MARLUMDO-651612 format. One record per residue (C-alpha): residue number from 0; x negated, y, z negated. Coordinates in steps of 0.5 Angstrom, whole numbers, plus 500, padded with zeros to 3 digits. Layout:
+-----+-----+-----+-----+
!   k !   u !   v !   w !
+-----+-----+-----+-----+
! NUM !   X !   Y !   Z !
...
+-----+-----+-----+-----+
This chain:
+-----+-----+-----+-----+
!   k !   u !   v !   w !
+-----+-----+-----+-----+
!   0 ! 330 ! 865 ! 084 !
!   1 ! 337 ! 861 ! 084 !
!   2 ! 343 ! 865 ! 086 !
!   3 ! 347 ! 866 ! 080 !
!   4 ! 353 ! 862 ! 081 !
!   5 ! 359 ! 858 ! 078 !
!   6 ! 355 ! 854 ! 072 !
!   7 ! 359 ! 847 ! 074 !
!   8 ! 358 ! 848 ! 081 !
!   9 ! 350 ! 849 ! 080 !
!  10 ! 350 ! 843 ! 076 !
!  11 ! 353 ! 839 ! 080 !
!  12 ! 349 ! 841 ! 086 !
!  13 ! 342 ! 841 ! 083 !
!  14 ! 339 ! 835 ! 086 !
!  15 ! 342 ! 837 ! 093 !
!  16 ! 339 ! 844 ! 092 !
!  17 ! 332 ! 841 ! 089 !
!  18 ! 332 ! 835 ! 095 !
!  19 ! 334 ! 839 ! 101 !
!  20 ! 329 ! 845 ! 099 !
!  21 ! 324 ! 842 ! 095 !
!  22 ! 325 ! 846 ! 089 !
!  23 ! 323 ! 852 ! 092 !
!  24 ! 329 ! 855 ! 091 !
!  25 ! 329 ! 854 ! 084 !
!  26 ! 325 ! 857 ! 078 !
!  27 ! 323 ! 854 ! 072 !
!  28 ! 327 ! 858 ! 067 !
!  29 ! 333 ! 856 ! 071 !
!  30 ! 331 ! 848 ! 071 !
!  31 ! 329 ! 849 ! 063 !
!  32 ! 336 ! 852 ! 062 !
!  33 ! 339 ! 846 ! 065 !
!  34 ! 335 ! 841 ! 062 !
!  35 ! 340 ! 837 ! 058 !
!  36 ! 344 ! 837 ! 065 !
!  37 ! 339 ! 834 ! 069 !
!  38 ! 339 ! 827 ! 068 !
!  39 ! 347 ! 826 ! 069 !
!  40 ! 347 ! 831 ! 075 !
!  41 ! 341 ! 827 ! 078 !
!  42 ! 345 ! 821 ! 077 !
!  43 ! 351 ! 824 ! 080 !
!  44 ! 348 ! 827 ! 086 !
!  45 ! 344 ! 821 ! 087 !
!  46 ! 350 ! 817 ! 088 !
!  47 ! 353 ! 822 ! 093 !
!  48 ! 347 ! 821 ! 097 !
!  49 ! 347 ! 813 ! 096 !
!  50 ! 353 ! 812 ! 101 !
!  51 ! 353 ! 805 ! 101 !
!  52 ! 352 ! 805 ! 093 !
!  53 ! 346 ! 800 ! 094 !
!  54 ! 342 ! 804 ! 089 !
!  55 ! 338 ! 806 ! 094 !
!  56 ! 337 ! 812 ! 099 !
!  57 ! 335 ! 811 ! 106 !
!  58 ! 332 ! 816 ! 111 !
!  59 ! 339 ! 816 ! 114 !
!  60 ! 343 ! 817 ! 108 !
!  61 ! 338 ! 823 ! 106 !
!  62 ! 338 ! 825 ! 113 !
!  63 ! 331 ! 829 ! 112 !
!  64 ! 326 ! 825 ! 114 !
!  65 ! 320 ! 829 ! 112 !
!  66 ! 322 ! 830 ! 105 !
!  67 ! 324 ! 823 ! 105 !
!  68 ! 317 ! 820 ! 106 !
!  69 ! 315 ! 825 ! 100 !
!  70 ! 320 ! 822 ! 095 !
!  71 ! 319 ! 815 ! 097 !
!  72 ! 313 ! 814 ! 093 !
!  73 ! 312 ! 807 ! 094 !
!  74 ! 313 ! 807 ! 102 !
!  75 ! 318 ! 801 ! 101 !
!  76 ! 323 ! 805 ! 106 !
!  77 ! 328 ! 807 ! 100 !
!  78 ! 328 ! 812 ! 095 !
!  79 ! 330 ! 810 ! 088 !
!  80 ! 333 ! 814 ! 082 !
!  81 ! 327 ! 814 ! 078 !
!  82 ! 323 ! 816 ! 085 !
!  83 ! 328 ! 822 ! 085 !
!  84 ! 327 ! 824 ! 078 !
!  85 ! 319 ! 823 ! 078 !
!  86 ! 319 ! 827 ! 084 !
!  87 ! 323 ! 833 ! 081 !
!  88 ! 319 ! 832 ! 074 !
!  89 ! 313 ! 833 ! 078 !
!  90 ! 315 ! 839 ! 082 !
!  91 ! 317 ! 842 ! 075 !
!  92 ! 311 ! 841 ! 072 !
!  93 ! 307 ! 843 ! 078 !
!  94 ! 311 ! 850 ! 078 !
!  95 ! 310 ! 851 ! 071 !
!  96 ! 302 ! 851 ! 071 !
!  97 ! 299 ! 858 ! 071 !
!  98 ! 295 ! 857 ! 077 !
!  99 ! 301 ! 855 ! 082 !
! 100 ! 302 ! 862 ! 084 !
! 101 ! 308 ! 864 ! 089 !
! 102 ! 309 ! 868 ! 095 !
! 103 ! 314 ! 869 ! 100 !
! 104 ! 314 ! 865 ! 107 !
! 105 ! 320 ! 865 ! 111 !
! 106 ! 324 ! 868 ! 105 !
! 107 ! 323 ! 862 ! 101 !
! 108 ! 318 ! 861 ! 095 !
! 109 ! 312 ! 857 ! 096 !
! 110 ! 306 ! 855 ! 092 !
! 111 ! 299 ! 858 ! 093 !
! 112 ! 293 ! 854 ! 093 !
! 113 ! 289 ! 855 ! 086 !
! 114 ! 283 ! 858 ! 085 !
! 115 ! 280 ! 853 ! 081 !
! 116 ! 278 ! 846 ! 084 !
! 117 ! 279 ! 842 ! 078 !
! 118 ! 287 ! 844 ! 078 !
! 119 ! 288 ! 843 ! 085 !
! 120 ! 291 ! 836 ! 085 !
! 121 ! 297 ! 838 ! 080 !
! 122 ! 297 ! 845 ! 082 !
! 123 ! 300 ! 845 ! 089 !
! 124 ! 308 ! 846 ! 088 !
! 125 ! 310 ! 842 ! 094 !
! 126 ! 305 ! 836 ! 093 !
! 127 ! 307 ! 830 ! 088 !
! 128 ! 302 ! 828 ! 084 !
! 129 ! 300 ! 820 ! 085 !
! 130 ! 302 ! 815 ! 080 !
! 131 ! 297 ! 809 ! 080 !
! 132 ! 298 ! 802 ! 079 !
! 133 ! 294 ! 796 ! 077 !
! 134 ! 292 ! 793 ! 084 !
! 135 ! 296 ! 787 ! 086 !
! 136 ! 295 ! 781 ! 091 !
! 137 ! 288 ! 780 ! 093 !
! 138 ! 286 ! 786 ! 088 !
! 139 ! 282 ! 789 ! 093 !
! 140 ! 281 ! 797 ! 093 !
! 141 ! 285 ! 800 ! 099 !
! 142 ! 281 ! 807 ! 101 !
! 143 ! 286 ! 813 ! 102 !
! 144 ! 287 ! 814 ! 109 !
! 145 ! 289 ! 821 ! 109 !
! 146 ! 287 ! 826 ! 114 !
! 147 ! 282 ! 821 ! 117 !
! 148 ! 277 ! 822 ! 111 !
! 149 ! 276 ! 817 ! 105 !
! 150 ! 278 ! 820 ! 098 !
! 151 ! 281 ! 816 ! 092 !
! 152 ! 282 ! 808 ! 091 !
! 153 ! 289 ! 807 ! 090 !
! 154 ! 293 ! 800 ! 090 !
! 155 ! 296 ! 796 ! 095 !
! 156 ! 303 ! 798 ! 094 !
! 157 ! 301 ! 805 ! 092 !
! 158 ! 303 ! 809 ! 099 !
! 159 ! 298 ! 814 ! 102 !
! 160 ! 300 ! 821 ! 100 !
! 161 ! 303 ! 826 ! 105 !
! 162 ! 298 ! 829 ! 109 !
! 163 ! 298 ! 837 ! 110 !
! 164 ! 303 ! 839 ! 116 !
! 165 ! 304 ! 845 ! 120 !
! 166 ! 303 ! 852 ! 117 !
! 167 ! 310 ! 854 ! 116 !
! 168 ! 312 ! 847 ! 112 !
! 169 ! 312 ! 849 ! 105 !
! 170 ! 305 ! 848 ! 102 !
! 171 ! 304 ! 841 ! 103 !
! 172 ! 297 ! 841 ! 102 !
! 173 ! 292 ! 835 ! 102 !
! 174 ! 290 ! 836 ! 095 !
! 175 ! 284 ! 831 ! 094 !
! 176 ! 281 ! 832 ! 101 !
! 177 ! 275 ! 834 ! 099 !
! 178 ! 274 ! 829 ! 093 !
! 179 ! 268 ! 825 ! 093 !
! 180 ! 269 ! 818 ! 097 !
! 181 ! 268 ! 811 ! 094 !
! 182 ! 263 ! 807 ! 097 !
! 183 ! 264 ! 804 ! 104 !
! 184 ! 270 ! 800 ! 107 !
! 185 ! 266 ! 794 ! 106 !
! 186 ! 268 ! 787 ! 110 !
! 187 ! 270 ! 782 ! 105 !
! 188 ! 271 ! 774 ! 107 !
! 189 ! 275 ! 772 ! 101 !
! 190 ! 274 ! 764 ! 103 !
! 191 ! 280 ! 759 ! 103 !
! 192 ! 285 ! 762 ! 098 !
! 193 ! 292 ! 758 ! 098 !
! 194 ! 291 ! 755 ! 105 !
! 195 ! 289 ! 762 ! 108 !
! 196 ! 282 ! 765 ! 110 !
! 197 ! 282 ! 773 ! 109 !
! 198 ! 277 ! 777 ! 113 !
! 199 ! 279 ! 784 ! 110 !
! 200 ! 276 ! 791 ! 113 !
! 201 ! 273 ! 789 ! 119 !
! 202 ! 271 ! 795 ! 123 !
! 203 ! 274 ! 795 ! 131 !
! 204 ! 271 ! 802 ! 132 !
! 205 ! 267 ! 807 ! 129 !
! 206 ! 268 ! 815 ! 130 !
! 207 ! 263 ! 820 ! 126 !
! 208 ! 267 ! 823 ! 121 !
! 209 ! 273 ! 819 ! 121 !
! 210 ! 275 ! 814 ! 115 !
! 211 ! 272 ! 807 ! 117 !
! 212 ! 279 ! 804 ! 114 !
! 213 ! 283 ! 808 ! 119 !
! 214 ! 279 ! 804 ! 124 !
! 215 ! 279 ! 797 ! 121 !
! 216 ! 283 ! 791 ! 121 !
! 217 ! 285 ! 785 ! 117 !
! 218 ! 285 ! 778 ! 119 !
! 219 ! 289 ! 772 ! 116 !
! 220 ! 287 ! 765 ! 119 !
! 221 ! 290 ! 758 ! 117 !
! 222 ! 284 ! 755 ! 113 !
! 223 ! 284 ! 749 ! 118 !
! 224 ! 284 ! 748 ! 125 !
! 225 ! 282 ! 752 ! 131 !
! 226 ! 285 ! 756 ! 137 !
! 227 ! 291 ! 758 ! 133 !
! 228 ! 296 ! 763 ! 137 !
! 229 ! 295 ! 771 ! 134 !
! 230 ! 300 ! 776 ! 132 !
! 231 ! 297 ! 783 ! 131 !
! 232 ! 301 ! 788 ! 127 !
! 233 ! 302 ! 795 ! 128 !
! 234 ! 305 ! 799 ! 121 !
! 235 ! 310 ! 804 ! 122 !
! 236 ! 310 ! 811 ! 117 !
! 237 ! 312 ! 816 ! 122 !
! 238 ! 305 ! 816 ! 125 !
! 239 ! 303 ! 820 ! 119 !
! 240 ! 303 ! 814 ! 113 !
! 241 ! 302 ! 807 ! 112 !
! 242 ! 296 ! 802 ! 112 !
! 243 ! 295 ! 795 ! 114 !
! 244 ! 295 ! 792 ! 107 !
! 245 ! 301 ! 795 ! 105 !
! 246 ! 306 ! 789 ! 102 !
! 247 ! 311 ! 790 ! 107 !
! 248 ! 306 ! 790 ! 113 !
! 249 ! 301 ! 784 ! 111 !
! 250 ! 303 ! 780 ! 105 !
! 251 ! 310 ! 778 ! 106 !
! 252 ! 308 ! 776 ! 113 !
! 253 ! 301 ! 773 ! 113 !
! 254 ! 304 ! 768 ! 109 !
! 255 ! 309 ! 766 ! 113 !
! 256 ! 306 ! 766 ! 120 !
! 257 ! 299 ! 763 ! 118 !
! 258 ! 303 ! 757 ! 115 !
! 259 ! 307 ! 756 ! 122 !
! 260 ! 300 ! 756 ! 125 !
! 261 ! 298 ! 763 ! 127 !
! 262 ! 293 ! 768 ! 126 !
! 263 ! 296 ! 774 ! 123 !
! 264 ! 292 ! 781 ! 124 !
! 265 ! 294 ! 787 ! 121 !
! 266 ! 291 ! 794 ! 124 !
! 267 ! 290 ! 801 ! 122 !
! 268 ! 290 ! 807 ! 126 !
! 269 ! 288 ! 814 ! 126 !
! 270 ! 294 ! 818 ! 123 !
! 271 ! 297 ! 825 ! 124 !
! 272 ! 297 ! 831 ! 123 !
! 273 ! 289 ! 830 ! 123 !
! 274 ! 290 ! 827 ! 130 !
! 275 ! 295 ! 827 ! 136 !
! 276 ! 297 ! 823 ! 141 !
! 277 ! 294 ! 819 ! 145 !
! 278 ! 289 ! 818 ! 139 !
! 279 ! 294 ! 813 ! 135 !
! 280 ! 295 ! 809 ! 142 !
! 281 ! 288 ! 809 ! 144 !
! 282 ! 286 ! 806 ! 137 !
! 283 ! 291 ! 800 ! 138 !
! 284 ! 288 ! 799 ! 144 !
! 285 ! 281 ! 799 ! 141 !
! 286 ! 284 ! 794 ! 136 !
! 287 ! 287 ! 789 ! 141 !
! 288 ! 280 ! 789 ! 145 !
! 289 ! 277 ! 787 ! 139 !
! 290 ! 281 ! 782 ! 137 !
! 291 ! 281 ! 779 ! 145 !
! 292 ! 273 ! 779 ! 144 !
! 293 ! 272 ! 776 ! 137 !
! 294 ! 279 ! 773 ! 135 !
! 295 ! 276 ! 766 ! 137 !
! 296 ! 271 ! 767 ! 131 !
! 297 ! 277 ! 767 ! 126 !
! 298 ! 280 ! 760 ! 129 !
! 299 ! 284 ! 765 ! 134 !
! 300 ! 286 ! 764 ! 141 !
! 301 ! 285 ! 770 ! 145 !
! 302 ! 289 ! 767 ! 151 !
! 303 ! 295 ! 767 ! 146 !
! 304 ! 296 ! 774 ! 143 !
! 305 ! 302 ! 777 ! 141 !
! 306 ! 304 ! 784 ! 139 !
! 307 ! 309 ! 786 ! 133 !
! 308 ! 310 ! 793 ! 131 !
! 309 ! 315 ! 797 ! 126 !
! 310 ! 318 ! 804 ! 127 !
! 311 ! 312 ! 808 ! 129 !
! 312 ! 308 ! 802 ! 130 !
! 313 ! 314 ! 799 ! 135 !
! 314 ! 313 ! 805 ! 139 !
! 315 ! 305 ! 804 ! 139 !
! 316 ! 306 ! 797 ! 141 !
! 317 ! 311 ! 799 ! 146 !
! 318 ! 307 ! 804 ! 149 !
! 319 ! 300 ! 800 ! 149 !
! 320 ! 304 ! 794 ! 153 !
! 321 ! 307 ! 799 ! 158 !
! 322 ! 302 ! 804 ! 160 !
! 323 ! 296 ! 800 ! 162 !
! 324 ! 291 ! 806 ! 162 !
! 325 ! 289 ! 805 ! 154 !
! 326 ! 288 ! 797 ! 155 !
! 327 ! 284 ! 799 ! 161 !
! 328 ! 280 ! 804 ! 158 !
! 329 ! 278 ! 799 ! 152 !
! 330 ! 276 ! 794 ! 157 !
! 331 ! 282 ! 790 ! 158 !
! 332 ! 289 ! 790 ! 161 !
! 333 ! 296 ! 788 ! 160 !
! 334 ! 295 ! 781 ! 161 !
! 335 ! 292 ! 781 ! 155 !
! 336 ! 299 ! 781 ! 151 !
! 337 ! 303 ! 775 ! 152 !
! 338 ! 309 ! 778 ! 148 !
! 339 ! 311 ! 784 ! 144 !
! 340 ! 316 ! 784 ! 138 !
! 341 ! 319 ! 791 ! 136 !
! 342 ! 322 ! 792 ! 130 !
! 343 ! 327 ! 798 ! 130 !
! 344 ! 322 ! 803 ! 133 !
! 345 ! 322 ! 810 ! 135 !
! 346 ! 320 ! 814 ! 140 !
! 347 ! 321 ! 810 ! 146 !
! 348 ! 324 ! 816 ! 150 !
! 349 ! 321 ! 822 ! 146 !
! 350 ! 324 ! 828 ! 151 !
! 351 ! 331 ! 825 ! 151 !
! 352 ! 330 ! 824 ! 143 !
! 353 ! 328 ! 832 ! 143 !
! 354 ! 334 ! 834 ! 147 !
! 355 ! 339 ! 830 ! 144 !
! 356 ! 337 ! 830 ! 136 !
! 357 ! 334 ! 835 ! 131 !
! 358 ! 328 ! 832 ! 130 !
! 359 ! 323 ! 832 ! 124 !
! 360 ! 317 ! 836 ! 124 !
! 361 ! 313 ! 829 ! 124 !
! 362 ! 314 ! 828 ! 131 !
! 363 ! 311 ! 835 ! 133 !
! 364 ! 305 ! 833 ! 128 !
! 365 ! 304 ! 827 ! 132 !
! 366 ! 306 ! 829 ! 140 !
! 367 ! 306 ! 837 ! 140 !
! 368 ! 311 ! 842 ! 143 !
! 369 ! 309 ! 840 ! 150 !
! 370 ! 315 ! 836 ! 154 !
! 371 ! 309 ! 833 ! 159 !
! 372 ! 306 ! 830 ! 153 !
! 373 ! 313 ! 828 ! 150 !
! 374 ! 314 ! 824 ! 157 !
! 375 ! 307 ! 821 ! 157 !
! 376 ! 308 ! 818 ! 150 !
! 377 ! 314 ! 815 ! 152 !
! 378 ! 314 ! 808 ! 154 !
! 379 ! 320 ! 808 ! 158 !
! 380 ! 316 ! 813 ! 163 !
! 381 ! 311 ! 808 ! 164 !
! 382 ! 315 ! 802 ! 166 !
! 383 ! 315 ! 799 ! 173 !
! 384 ! 315 ! 792 ! 176 !
! 385 ! 308 ! 789 ! 178 !
! 386 ! 304 ! 791 ! 172 !
! 387 ! 304 ! 785 ! 168 !
! 388 ! 308 ! 788 ! 163 !
! 389 ! 309 ! 782 ! 158 !
! 390 ! 316 ! 780 ! 155 !
! 391 ! 319 ! 784 ! 150 !
! 392 ! 323 ! 782 ! 144 !
! 393 ! 327 ! 788 ! 141 !
! 394 ! 331 ! 789 ! 134 !
! 395 ! 334 ! 795 ! 132 !
! 396 ! 339 ! 797 ! 126 !
! 397 ! 346 ! 801 ! 127 !
! 398 ! 343 ! 808 ! 127 !
! 399 ! 345 ! 812 ! 132 !
! 400 ! 338 ! 814 ! 134 !
! 401 ! 335 ! 807 ! 134 !
! 402 ! 341 ! 804 ! 138 !
! 403 ! 340 ! 810 ! 143 !
! 404 ! 332 ! 809 ! 144 !
! 405 ! 333 ! 802 ! 144 !
! 406 ! 338 ! 801 ! 150 !
! 407 ! 334 ! 806 ! 154 !
! 408 ! 328 ! 802 ! 153 !
! 409 ! 332 ! 795 ! 154 !
! 410 ! 335 ! 798 ! 161 !
! 411 ! 328 ! 801 ! 163 !
! 412 ! 325 ! 794 ! 162 !
! 413 ! 331 ! 790 ! 165 !
! 414 ! 331 ! 794 ! 171 !
! 415 ! 323 ! 793 ! 172 !
! 416 ! 325 ! 785 ! 172 !
! 417 ! 321 ! 785 ! 165 !
! 418 ! 324 ! 779 ! 161 !
! 419 ! 327 ! 782 ! 155 !
! 420 ! 331 ! 780 ! 149 !
! 421 ! 335 ! 785 ! 145 !
! 422 ! 338 ! 784 ! 138 !
! 423 ! 342 ! 789 ! 133 !
! 424 ! 341 ! 787 ! 126 !
! 425 ! 345 ! 789 ! 121 !
! 426 ! 340 ! 792 ! 116 !
! 427 ! 337 ! 798 ! 114 !
! 428 ! 330 ! 801 ! 117 !
! 429 ! 326 ! 799 ! 112 !
! 430 ! 330 ! 792 ! 110 !
! 431 ! 328 ! 789 ! 117 !
! 432 ! 321 ! 790 ! 116 !
! 433 ! 321 ! 788 ! 109 !
! 434 ! 324 ! 781 ! 110 !
! 435 ! 320 ! 779 ! 116 !
! 436 ! 317 ! 772 ! 114 !
! 437 ! 322 ! 771 ! 108 !
! 438 ! 326 ! 764 ! 108 !
! 439 ! 332 ! 764 ! 112 !
! 440 ! 331 ! 771 ! 115 !
! 441 ! 335 ! 771 ! 122 !
! 442 ! 330 ! 776 ! 125 !
! 443 ! 324 ! 771 ! 123 !
! 444 ! 328 ! 766 ! 126 !
! 445 ! 329 ! 770 ! 133 !
! 446 ! 321 ! 771 ! 133 !
! 447 ! 319 ! 764 ! 132 !
! 448 ! 323 ! 762 ! 138 !
! 449 ! 321 ! 768 ! 142 !
! 450 ! 313 ! 766 ! 140 !
! 451 ! 315 ! 758 ! 143 !
+-----+-----+-----+-----+
């Protein structure tokens, strides 16, 4: 129940309250009573969050990463006004459903699960219903990767929905986890399409009970020639979301790199909170071992493999390239990698991050609460000389945490004598990833110079 406060103050603060508390502090009567004011109020509050007035709210501007990933429906790294409106509308609609009864948890109103299974998808008050879009790009259905199991078929650009988090988080439930799964994650060879051969959904490992899509990769190879150098891409998403086939991960990059004569590989891995460290990095190592063994079948050169990652994917790339245990367990070693490219990464020094900054819950979902595990999961812990750690190219954006983590990693690499290049890029966290492969992009130019 919203507090009875000044009408104008309440109106001007509606979006802030709704976004920050996830609408848990407002009931339907309040929202319906002020329905005529919602549109202008949302616009006003959106503009206040949008500090650089570019029409989008970034994760830093909202400063609530867990909530940000829930509202960012298309997983493009920013929230539009329409996404904010849709999120609030769907939350209101869900709260009006009779089955979505509420209870009290830590002094806040939360949704209780419905009795009827048929109402599950829409009845969770804190879980936005998905919007399905026409398939794009290769028209290939993408299995939902939530919680390690197959669910519905969604489009390339429709981001996997949020997975359930810790018990005290306000009713983030995996509404469709028990629905029937589509047919298997069948490998696809698309043939020569626009000078590129695409080999999709190739399994690099099998684990009973785990969605095959989470343990698969896509290979994009030039249609002609052999022995091409290889770039392996690890997607981000806070160790909880993302997919190898998302537009920002694959489409914008494979076209550029294949035209430049590279085989481009995009990999998936298991996601939190269904798993915790070290499952993510173990999967990355298994994928790299598969590439080393099989990429010659796809015109790639196993002696020239480079690893690239964005955000959480950059953390995993840095970790697998500095802690030799994971590649060795997969039958390889650090000499497999000829270079590592990090795009505005996270988690390079997790203990320092947890001590100096108030971190979102997804860090706990991924790494738990044990400081020893935080240290073990931090690339800086494992950097020493004489380990065949490959050269690094590190990009970061003007975010406080990004700069702090990157400088810590850079200093550790330099102290160990590892060739390292570092570059600050005046872009947003999402933009630096999205624009790799685009014409005239300075990050892409630096990557190409590094690969030579």
